[in-house]
Biopython code that builds the backbone (N, CA, C, O; Angstrom):
import numpy as np
from Bio.PDB.StructureBuilder import StructureBuilder

atoms = [
    (1, "UNK", "N", (-15.525, -7.124, -29.902)),
    (1, "UNK", "CA", (-14.487, -7.075, -28.367)),
    (1, "UNK", "C", (-15.090, -8.062, -27.646)),
    (1, "UNK", "O", (-14.895, -9.255, -27.413)),
    (2, "UNK", "N", (-16.430, -6.627, -27.160)),
    (2, "UNK", "CA", (-16.775, -6.775, -26.109)),
    (2, "UNK", "C", (-17.755, -7.835, -26.036)),
    (2, "UNK", "O", (-18.646, -7.603, -25.219)),
    (3, "UNK", "N", (-17.822, -8.644, -26.493)),
    (3, "UNK", "CA", (-18.413, -10.069, -26.029)),
    (3, "UNK", "C", (-17.495, -10.941, -25.355)),
    (3, "UNK", "O", (-17.751, -12.135, -25.207)),
    (4, "UNK", "N", (-16.410, -10.394, -24.928)),
    (4, "UNK", "CA", (-15.437, -10.997, -24.591)),
    (4, "UNK", "C", (-14.980, -10.861, -22.867)),
    (4, "UNK", "O", (-14.111, -11.441, -22.216)),
    (5, "UNK", "N", (-16.095, -9.722, -22.463)),
    (5, "UNK", "CA", (-15.139, -8.914, -21.274)),
    (5, "UNK", "C", (-16.938, -9.205, -20.592)),
    (5, "UNK", "O", (-17.995, -9.348, -21.207)),
    (6, "UNK", "N", (-16.645, -9.202, -19.129)),
    (6, "UNK", "CA", (-18.290, -9.616, -18.553)),
    (6, "UNK", "C", (-17.805, -8.225, -17.603)),
    (6, "UNK", "O", (-16.723, -7.650, -17.485)),
    (7, "UNK", "N", (-19.240, -7.988, -16.966)),
    (7, "UNK", "CA", (-19.003, -6.699, -16.141)),
    (7, "UNK", "C", (-20.012, -5.923, -15.963)),
    (7, "UNK", "O", (-21.018, -6.533, -16.324)),
    (8, "UNK", "N", (-20.312, -4.684, -15.519)),
    (8, "UNK", "CA", (-19.563, -4.755, -13.912)),
    (8, "UNK", "C", (-19.845, -5.399, -13.032)),
    (8, "UNK", "O", (-20.965, -5.560, -12.547)),
    (9, "UNK", "N", (-19.246, -5.669, -12.844)),
    (9, "UNK", "CA", (-19.254, -6.388, -10.515)),
    (9, "UNK", "C", (-19.448, -5.652, -10.290)),
    (9, "UNK", "O", (-19.220, -4.581, -10.852)),
    (10, "UNK", "N", (-20.061, -5.913, -9.181)),
    (10, "UNK", "CA", (-20.051, -4.866, -8.144)),
    (10, "UNK", "C", (-18.435, -5.133, -7.339)),
    (10, "UNK", "O", (-17.639, -5.951, -7.802)),
    (11, "UNK", "N", (-18.164, -4.394, -6.223)),
    (11, "UNK", "CA", (-16.621, -5.021, -5.799)),
    (11, "UNK", "C", (-16.911, -5.613, -5.220)),
    (11, "UNK", "O", (-16.417, -6.721, -5.430)),
    (12, "UNK", "N", (-18.028, -5.551, -3.847)),
    (12, "UNK", "CA", (-18.126, -6.696, -2.766)),
    (12, "UNK", "C", (-17.961, -7.584, -3.213)),
    (12, "UNK", "O", (-17.058, -8.338, -2.849)),
    (13, "UNK", "N", (-18.863, -7.868, -4.288)),
    (13, "UNK", "CA", (-18.621, -9.179, -4.746)),
    (13, "UNK", "C", (-17.761, -9.498, -5.000)),
    (13, "UNK", "O", (-17.326, -10.239, -4.119)),
    (14, "UNK", "N", (-16.903, -9.360, -6.053)),
    (14, "UNK", "CA", (-15.498, -9.454, -6.330)),
    (14, "UNK", "C", (-14.756, -9.721, -5.541)),
    (14, "UNK", "O", (-14.069, -10.731, -5.691)),
    (15, "UNK", "N", (-14.642, -9.041, -4.589)),
    (15, "UNK", "CA", (-13.565, -8.925, -3.501)),
    (15, "UNK", "C", (-14.330, -10.747, -2.506)),
    (15, "UNK", "O", (-13.770, -11.732, -2.026)),
    (16, "UNK", "N", (-15.279, -10.465, -2.597)),
    (16, "UNK", "CA", (-15.647, -11.972, -1.854)),
    (16, "UNK", "C", (-15.384, -13.282, -2.973)),
    (16, "UNK", "O", (-15.187, -14.378, -2.448)),
    (17, "UNK", "N", (-15.371, -13.207, -4.598)),
    (17, "UNK", "CA", (-15.255, -14.704, -5.074)),
    (17, "UNK", "C", (-13.932, -14.623, -5.950)),
    (17, "UNK", "O", (-13.804, -15.537, -6.765)),
    (18, "UNK", "N", (-12.859, -13.598, -5.899)),
    (18, "UNK", "CA", (-11.148, -13.425, -5.681)),
    (18, "UNK", "C", (-10.676, -13.595, -5.050)),
    (18, "UNK", "O", (-10.141, -14.696, -4.916)),
    (19, "UNK", "N", (-10.505, -12.325, -3.966)),
    (19, "UNK", "CA", (-9.578, -11.973, -2.797)),
    (19, "UNK", "C", (-10.413, -12.383, -2.060)),
    (19, "UNK", "O", (-11.412, -11.700, -1.836)),
    (20, "UNK", "N", (-10.218, -13.676, -1.452)),
    (20, "UNK", "CA", (-10.385, -13.813, -0.332)),
    (20, "UNK", "C", (-9.081, -14.129, 0.850)),
    (20, "UNK", "O", (-7.881, -14.403, 0.815)),
    (21, "UNK", "N", (-10.604, -13.803, 2.315)),
    (21, "UNK", "CA", (-8.465, -13.590, 2.740)),
    (21, "UNK", "C", (-7.554, -14.402, 3.068)),
    (21, "UNK", "O", (-7.869, -15.505, 2.623)),
    (22, "UNK", "N", (-6.482, -14.451, 3.671)),
    (22, "UNK", "CA", (-6.071, -15.278, 4.218)),
    (22, "UNK", "C", (-6.282, -15.886, 4.842)),
    (22, "UNK", "O", (-6.156, -15.300, 5.917)),
    (23, "UNK", "N", (-6.812, -17.608, 5.135)),
    (23, "UNK", "CA", (-6.364, -18.007, 6.416)),
    (23, "UNK", "C", (-5.534, -18.072, 7.907)),
    (23, "UNK", "O", (-5.773, -18.578, 9.003)),
    (24, "UNK", "N", (-4.363, -17.229, 7.287)),
    (24, "UNK", "CA", (-2.853, -17.251, 7.955)),
    (24, "UNK", "C", (-2.848, -15.651, 7.955)),
    (24, "UNK", "O", (-3.012, -15.027, 6.907)),
    (25, "UNK", "N", (-2.667, -15.071, 9.090)),
    (25, "UNK", "CA", (-1.584, -14.017, 9.120)),
    (25, "UNK", "C", (-0.361, -14.112, 8.366)),
    (25, "UNK", "O", (-0.124, -15.300, 8.145)),
    (26, "UNK", "N", (0.526, -13.333, 7.873)),
    (26, "UNK", "CA", (1.498, -13.452, 7.398)),
    (26, "UNK", "C", (2.182, -12.485, 8.908)),
    (26, "UNK", "O", (1.693, -11.554, 9.547)),
    (27, "UNK", "N", (4.177, -13.627, 9.119)),
    (27, "UNK", "CA", (4.401, -13.774, 9.859)),
    (27, "UNK", "C", (4.913, -12.224, 10.284)),
    (27, "UNK", "O", (5.005, -11.488, 9.302)),
    (28, "UNK", "N", (5.249, -11.622, 11.522)),
    (28, "UNK", "CA", (5.402, -10.187, 11.333)),
    (28, "UNK", "C", (7.529, -10.289, 10.521)),
    (28, "UNK", "O", (8.254, -11.284, 10.506)),
    (29, "UNK", "N", (7.785, -9.166, 10.116)),
    (29, "UNK", "CA", (9.256, -8.812, 9.709)),
    (29, "UNK", "C", (10.426, -8.328, 11.291)),
    (29, "UNK", "O", (10.249, -7.655, 12.306)),
    (30, "UNK", "N", (11.728, -9.224, 10.641)),
    (30, "UNK", "CA", (12.479, -9.080, 11.965)),
    (30, "UNK", "C", (12.263, -7.129, 11.372)),
    (30, "UNK", "O", (11.936, -6.581, 10.320)),
    (31, "UNK", "N", (12.769, -6.558, 13.088)),
    (31, "UNK", "CA", (13.062, -5.198, 12.542)),
    (31, "UNK", "C", (14.520, -4.431, 12.514)),
    (31, "UNK", "O", (14.846, -3.249, 12.627)),
    (32, "UNK", "N", (15.303, -5.764, 12.295)),
    (32, "UNK", "CA", (16.230, -5.264, 11.812)),
    (32, "UNK", "C", (16.435, -5.952, 9.435)),
    (32, "UNK", "O", (17.437, -6.351, 8.842)),
    (33, "UNK", "N", (15.081, -5.757, 8.952)),
    (33, "UNK", "CA", (15.285, -6.430, 8.189)),
    (33, "UNK", "C", (15.090, -6.018, 6.666)),
    (33, "UNK", "O", (14.935, -6.611, 5.598)),
    (34, "UNK", "N", (15.178, -4.651, 7.122)),
    (34, "UNK", "CA", (15.369, -3.527, 6.128)),
    (34, "UNK", "C", (16.573, -2.921, 5.949)),
    (34, "UNK", "O", (16.794, -2.413, 4.850)),
    (35, "UNK", "N", (18.196, -2.819, 7.637)),
    (35, "UNK", "CA", (18.754, -1.942, 7.687)),
    (35, "UNK", "C", (19.960, -2.509, 7.005)),
    (35, "UNK", "O", (21.053, -2.234, 7.502)),
    (36, "UNK", "N", (19.913, -3.292, 5.896)),
    (36, "UNK", "CA", (21.377, -3.309, 4.789)),
    (36, "UNK", "C", (21.279, -2.533, 3.345)),
    (36, "UNK", "O", (22.145, -2.439, 2.476)),
    (37, "UNK", "N", (19.664, -1.899, 3.376)),
    (37, "UNK", "CA", (19.263, -1.413, 2.208)),
    (37, "UNK", "C", (19.689, -0.069, 2.298)),
    (37, "UNK", "O", (19.449, 0.551, 3.334)),
    (38, "UNK", "N", (20.408, 0.579, 1.171)),
    (38, "UNK", "CA", (20.659, 2.005, 1.213)),
    (38, "UNK", "C", (20.631, 2.900, 1.745)),
    (38, "UNK", "O", (21.106, 2.393, 2.762)),
    (39, "UNK", "N", (20.508, 3.767, 1.984)),
    (39, "UNK", "CA", (20.572, 4.786, 3.298)),
    (39, "UNK", "C", (20.475, 6.239, 2.169)),
    (39, "UNK", "O", (21.191, 6.297, 1.170)),
    (40, "UNK", "N", (19.617, 7.190, 2.484)),
    (40, "UNK", "CA", (19.686, 8.490, 1.701)),
    (40, "UNK", "C", (19.994, 8.391, 0.055)),
    (40, "UNK", "O", (20.776, 9.030, -0.648)),
    (41, "UNK", "N", (18.815, 7.057, -0.338)),
    (41, "UNK", "CA", (18.767, 7.067, -2.159)),
    (41, "UNK", "C", (17.845, 8.216, -2.198)),
    (41, "UNK", "O", (17.286, 8.623, -1.179)),
    (42, "UNK", "N", (17.640, 8.868, -3.636)),
    (42, "UNK", "CA", (16.527, 9.378, -4.125)),
    (42, "UNK", "C", (15.752, 8.456, -5.537)),
    (42, "UNK", "O", (14.536, 8.433, -5.721)),
    (43, "UNK", "N", (16.296, 8.081, -6.005)),
    (43, "UNK", "CA", (15.886, 6.965, -6.879)),
    (43, "UNK", "C", (16.316, 5.775, -6.709)),
    (43, "UNK", "O", (17.463, 5.351, -6.562)),
    (44, "UNK", "N", (14.841, 5.014, -6.752)),
    (44, "UNK", "CA", (15.375, 3.444, -6.698)),
    (44, "UNK", "C", (16.649, 3.212, -7.791)),
    (44, "UNK", "O", (17.667, 2.799, -7.235)),
    (45, "UNK", "N", (16.748, 3.387, -9.083)),
    (45, "UNK", "CA", (18.032, 2.866, -9.811)),
    (45, "UNK", "C", (19.445, 3.208, -9.078)),
    (45, "UNK", "O", (20.496, 2.866, -9.621)),
    (46, "UNK", "N", (19.443, 3.973, -7.685)),
    (46, "UNK", "CA", (20.411, 4.253, -7.524)),
    (46, "UNK", "C", (20.728, 3.185, -6.231)),
    (46, "UNK", "O", (21.765, 3.244, -5.571)),
    (47, "UNK", "N", (19.653, 2.215, -6.000)),
    (47, "UNK", "CA", (20.111, 1.471, -5.437)),
    (47, "UNK", "C", (21.043, -0.034, -5.905)),
    (47, "UNK", "O", (21.454, -0.961, -5.207)),
    (48, "UNK", "N", (21.137, 0.221, -7.363)),
    (48, "UNK", "CA", (21.339, -0.890, -7.470)),
    (48, "UNK", "C", (22.644, -0.726, -8.314)),
    (48, "UNK", "O", (22.610, 0.216, -9.106)),
    (49, "UNK", "N", (24.246, -1.770, -8.279)),
    (49, "UNK", "CA", (24.953, -1.094, -9.073)),
    (49, "UNK", "C", (25.221, -1.791, -10.326)),
    (49, "UNK", "O", (24.952, -2.979, -10.504)),
    (50, "UNK", "N", (25.847, -0.898, -11.331)),
    (50, "UNK", "CA", (25.512, -0.943, -12.561)),
    (50, "UNK", "C", (25.773, -2.575, -13.148)),
    (50, "UNK", "O", (25.765, -3.552, -12.400)),
    (51, "UNK", "N", (25.999, -2.640, -14.623)),
    (51, "UNK", "CA", (26.246, -4.010, -14.995)),
    (51, "UNK", "C", (27.309, -4.524, -15.819)),
    (51, "UNK", "O", (27.385, -5.731, -16.047)),
]
sb = StructureBuilder()
sb.init_structure("model")
sb.init_model(0)
sb.init_chain("A")
sb.init_seg("    ")
for serial, (resi, resn, name, xyz) in enumerate(atoms, 1):
    if name == "N":
        sb.init_residue(resn, " ", resi, " ")
    sb.init_atom(name, np.array(xyz, "f"), 0.0, 1.0, " ", f" {name:<3s}", serial, name[0])
structure = sb.get_structure()
């Protein structure tokens, strides 16, 4: 199994080669983007309606 893996690779090299920065900035989200989300929810599953 060891023949199937390559490494270790320095973190800086990995980031340069595989996680290149995007050319454009992500657009800003509208201020009211999350207003429709349920408030005062303790668990994620409580945010959804049952099937």
